[in-house]
N, C-alpha and C positions, 0 to 999 in steps of 0.2 A: 366695285367693292372698295377699292382704295379710297374713293372719295367718301363713300358711306363711313368707312372707318375713321377718316379724318374728322367728319362732322360729329361721329359719336365721341371721339376723344374731346372735341371742344365742349360739347354738352355736358359730358361727365366732369371735366375739369371745373366747369363753372358752377357745378352742383356739389363739389366735394364737401362743403361745410353745411349741407342741409340738415337742419334740425327742427323743422317746423312740424306741427301736427296738422294733419289733413283729413278732412272728412270726405267720405265717398258718397255715392248716391244713396247707400244703405247707411241709415243713422247709426248702426251698430258696429260698422266697419271703420277703423281708424288705423292711422299710422302714426308712429312717434319713436322717441328715442328710449333706448333700455341699454343697460350695461351689466357686465359680469367681470369679476376679478380674475386675474390669470391663474390663481391656485385653485379656483372654483371649477376650472374646466378638466374634464377627464383627460387622460393621457393615451397617446397612440402614436404609431409611426406609419407614414405613408411611403417612405422610401423614395428612391431616385432611379433612373434608367441605370442599367448595369454598365460597369466598366470593365475593361479587359477583353479577352478573346471572345469572339462570337462563334458559336458552332458552325461548322461548314455545311451541316445538314442535320435535319431532324427526321427520323423514320416516320413514314406514313401512318404507322400503327399507333404511335404515341398520341395521347389525347389528355386534355385538361377539362374538367367540368365548367360549363359556362362559356367555353370557347368552341363554337360550332363553325366549321369552314364550309362555305356554300359556293357553288359556281353560279354566278347570278346571270342577268340577261344582258351582260355587256360583252359576251363573247368568251371564248376559252382562254383568252389572254389575261383574265382577271379572276380574282376570287373575293370573297367578301367574309369578314369575320363577324358573326352575329350571336346573340346571347341564348338562343334556344333553338331546339329542333323545329319548333313551329316556324320561326323566322326562316331558317335554313330551307325548309320545304317551300315556303313562299318564294324565296329568292329563286330556287331551282325551277320553280313553276312559272316564273316570269312575272309574278305579282309582288307588291312591296306594299304591306299595310303599316300602320303606325305602330311603334313599339308598344308594349304593355307596360303599365305602371310597375315599377320594382324591377324591370329587367336591367342588365348591366350595359354600360356604354364603354367605348374603346378609344384608345389614342395610341399611335406607334412612335417610337423613338426614331429620329432622324439623325443618324451619325455623320451624315455629310455636313450637317450645320456646324459641327464641332471644329471644322478647319479654320473658322472664323474666330475661334477663341481658344481657351485653355481647357483641356479635357480634365484636368485636375481641379477646376473650379467647381463650385456648387452648381449642380444640374437638378432639374425638376421636370417631371412630366407636364407636358403642355395642358392648358385648360380646355381646349377645343375638342371635347369628347364626342363621339359619333355613335349612334345607335347601330350602324352598320360600318365597318371599316373595310374599305376597298383596297387591294393590294394586287400588283401586277404579278402574274404567275408564269410568264414566259419572256423570251429575250426579243420580243418583237419591238421594233423602234430603237434597238440598240441599248436598252437599259436591262441589265441582267438581274433578275430577281435574286434576292438574298434573304437568309434568315434573318428576321427582324424582331426585336423586343417590343411586345405589345402590353399595354397597361389597361386594366379594366376596373371599373368602379361601379357600385350599385349601392343605393340606400336601402338598408333593411329596417323594417319596422315590425317589432314583436310586443305588442301591447304598449306599454308606456316606454319601453326600451327602443332607442334607434342607434344604428350603427352604420358606419361605411365599410363595406366589404371590398378589399383591394386584392387583386390577383394580377400578377406579372407573369408572362410567359414568352418563350421564344416560338415564333411561327415561321414554318417553312412554306412558302406559298407554292413551291414546286411539288412537294410530296404531299402537302396539306397536313403535315404532322405538326404538333403543338407539345412543347415540352415545358414543365413548370419551372419558373425561376424562384417564385415565393409568393405567399399570400399572407394577409393579415386582416384583422377586424378592428377597427377603431371605434370605441364608444363615443357617442355624441351627446352634448348637452344642448337642449332647445334653448336658445338665447332669446329669440323674439319670434311672435307670430304676427304678421302684417296684414295689410289689406288684401282681401280676396283670397285668404288661406296661404299666402306665400310665408314660408318659414325660414328661419335662419338657425342653423346649428353651429357648434364649434367644439374644437378639442386642441389640447396642447401637443405639440410634436417637437420635442427639444425646446429650443428657444423661439419656435415659431407658433403662430396660432393659425389652425386650419379652419377656414370659414366655409361653410357649405350652405348654399342657398337652394331651397327646393321650392319650385313653382308648380301649382297644380295645372295639369294639362287641360287646355281648353277644348272646345268641341272639335272633333276631328273634322279636318277641312276648313277650319276657321282661319282667322288671320293671326295665327300663332307663329311668331318668328324666332321662338327659342329665347335663350338667355345671352346676354352680353355681359362681359366683366372688363375691367381695367385695373391693373396693378402698376404703378408708376407710369410708364407709356405703352405698356404691352395690353393689346386689345385681343380678347378672345371671344369666340362665339360658339354655342353648342345648342343643337335641337333636342338635347336631352332634358329630362325632368329636374336635373340638378346641376349645379356648377360649383367647383371648389377652387378657392384660391388660398395661398399662404401669405401670412403678414408677419413681418419681423416683429420681436419683441425686444426692444433695446433701450437700456436706462438712459434717461434724458432725451429720448427721441420719441417721434411719433410717426406712424405709418398707416397708410389707409389703401382701401380697395373699394371699388364700386361695382354695383350690378344694375342692369335695367332688364326688366322682364315684363311681359304682358299680364294684365289682370283682366279677367272676363267679368264684366259688369251685369247686373240684372237686365233681362230683355224687356224692353218697352213695347207693350202690345199697341198696336194701331186700331183704335175701336171702329174707325170707319172702313178699315181694309176688309175685303171680302177674302176670306181664307180660300186657298186653292183646293180643288178636289184631289184628294190622295189617289195616287195610281198603285195598283198592286205591283209589288216588287221595286218600286222606285222610291227612294228615300226622301222624305219631305225636307225642304229647305227651311233652315232656321235662322233668322236674322239675329246677329250677336253684336255685342258692344264691348270694345276693348279700349284699355287705357294703360300705357306703360307706367310702370312704378320704378322709381329711382331709389336704390338702397345703398346706403353708405356704411361701411364697417371700418373702424379705426382702432388701433392699438396704441395707447399712449402710456408712457411711463415717466411721469415727472421725477426729476432727480432726487426730491425729498421723500418720494413715497417708496414703500417697501416692495411693491410689485406693480405690474402693468394692469391697465384696465381696458377691456374691450367694450366698445361702444357701437351700437347699432341705431341709425335713424333712417327714415324713408319719407318720401313725398312723391307727387306726381311728377312725371318726366316730361310730358306733353298732353295735348288734347286727346280726347277720346276718338276712336274711328269705329267704323261698322264694317261687318263682313258676314259672310254666310258659312254656316256649317251644315252638316246633314245629320239626320236621325230618322228612325222609324216611328 
């Protein structure tokens, strides 16, 4: 994984200034550069991991909507935080299906990392959101489980309105209790629609610009590797349908972030290929084509201008590849 992250950093750094327009296999699908002024973005607050005293325990009867604690098939020493009763039932039954569109994803705070820096410095939730967050629930192996702050995000679409729903909660892996820290809804502006239906949204958060990339999920079981992002030298990866990064808005300066996500291309039918006979109850195998897209977002504020400008550009990141998905 370390080698892969290093290669990804090199790829993203080389492509930071991509502004070209690229045609896809479909003539109507294009990528290109778009921009929005800072003042045109809606305002909202994401918040940061909580500071101060951590609760010693959370009662097992305390619950928070959207936080379901399941005992998975990893044994009694672990629990998983999942977004729905459906997902919890699957985990406890020993199965694990793909998350449904619009479900929340989670990331936990890791206070032990603060010993390398200043706890009073600006802190932010990490970008590597997960559809199921596994936590240790027993002292096996010498690691004592403790109450931990968990952050959840989900993109909510209500007609033409799109927002990011944010919920933070204390989770006690021993009692399986969940206590609300705070929640918020951040309205989003659609900044750009890119190749394959990939979309970029944004909002103002103080002096920062929150950038949210939403990538359509490819066929289940296909070559979908999730979304990668890089801000400065920090690389994050998430198998969720969206990823969020924060970019500074600073007069006289420019800051950038990059994403890489797969785009599913139109399937090419082989005319000479003989279709396989379908078997009852067995999903058919579907050949799929994927190509990674590289999305660059930058916030630039020239010293002579009144406000910053958000720019989004995109292009192919590498050659296409093929995989197999399943369907009935």
